[in-house]
C-alpha positions in Angstrom: 86.0 163.4 120.5 85.0 159.8 120.6 87.7 157.3 121.7 87.3 154.1 119.6 87.7 151.0 121.7 89.2 148.2 119.8 88.0 144.6 120.4 89.4 141.5 118.9 88.2 140.4 115.5 85.2 138.0 115.9 82.7 136.5 113.6 79.6 138.6 113.1 76.9 137.9 115.7 73.2 137.8 115.1 71.0 139.9 117.3 69.6 136.9 119.1 73.1 135.6 119.9 74.1 139.0 121.3 70.9 139.2 123.4 71.6 135.7 124.8 75.2 136.8 125.7 73.8 140.0 127.3 71.5 137.8 129.6 74.6 135.7 130.6 76.6 138.9 131.3 73.8 140.2 133.5 73.5 136.8 135.2 77.1 136.9 136.2 76.6 140.1 138.4 76.4 139.4 142.1 73.9 142.2 142.9 70.2 142.4 142.3 69.4 145.4 140.1 65.7 145.6 139.4 66.1 148.9 137.4 69.1 147.7 135.4 69.0 149.0 131.8 70.7 146.9 129.1 71.5 148.0 125.5 73.2 145.8 122.9 74.6 147.0 119.6 77.2 146.1 117.0 78.9 149.5 116.6 82.6 148.9 116.5 82.0 145.2 117.4 79.5 143.5 119.7 78.7 145.6 122.7 76.6 145.2 125.9 76.0 148.4 127.8 74.7 148.4 131.4 73.5 151.3 133.5 71.0 152.5 136.1 68.9 155.5 135.4 69.6 158.3 137.9 65.9 159.1 138.4 65.1 155.4 139.2 68.1 154.5 141.4 70.2 155.9 144.2 73.9 157.0 144.1 74.6 154.0 146.3 73.0 151.5 143.9 74.8 153.0 140.9 78.2 152.9 142.8 77.5 149.3 143.6 76.7 148.4 140.0 80.0 150.0 138.8 81.9 148.1 141.6 80.1 144.8 140.8 80.9 145.0 137.1 84.6 145.9 137.8 85.0 142.9 140.2 83.0 140.5 138.0 84.9 141.3 134.8 88.3 142.3 136.4 88.2 145.7 134.7 89.3 149.0 136.2 86.9 151.8 137.1 87.5 155.2 135.6 86.3 158.4 137.2 85.6 157.6 140.9 86.7 161.2 141.6 84.2 162.6 139.2 80.4 162.7 139.1 80.4 159.9 136.4 82.3 156.6 136.6 82.8 154.1 133.8 84.1 150.5 133.5 84.9 148.6 130.3 85.5 144.9 130.0 86.9 144.9 126.4 86.8 141.1 125.6 84.2 139.3 127.6 85.3 135.6 128.0 87.3 135.8 124.8 84.2 136.4 122.6 85.1 139.9 121.5 82.0 141.3 123.2 82.7 144.6 125.0 80.8 145.1 128.3 80.6 148.7 129.5 78.9 150.6 132.3 78.6 154.4 132.7 76.8 155.7 135.8 76.3 159.0 137.5 77.8 158.3 140.9 77.3 161.7 142.6 74.3 164.0 142.8 74.1 167.7 143.8 72.7 166.4 147.1 74.9 163.6 148.5 72.9 160.3 149.0 74.0 157.5 151.3 
């Protein structure tokens, strides 16, 4: 079952506008994430999704990204006690843009 996340009504954004906003969102993060993956879409409103691929990053890096996004956008982290954590900033700077991150934060072999 997919949980629909509601964002405020905003005017439609063009792809270039959303890409510019995505670059600003990434620029707000305090960490350096060379392997950061970014996806933008307009499904259920403008959305910027950030993650680190498990095969190209460590558990520590992925945990840091989730923490950084949570602190930067004042959004709670869901799932610290599970293998996958997520964080959602539902209305970035009042623009109606949803910023989300979903990362695998535990492996079969614990990394530190």
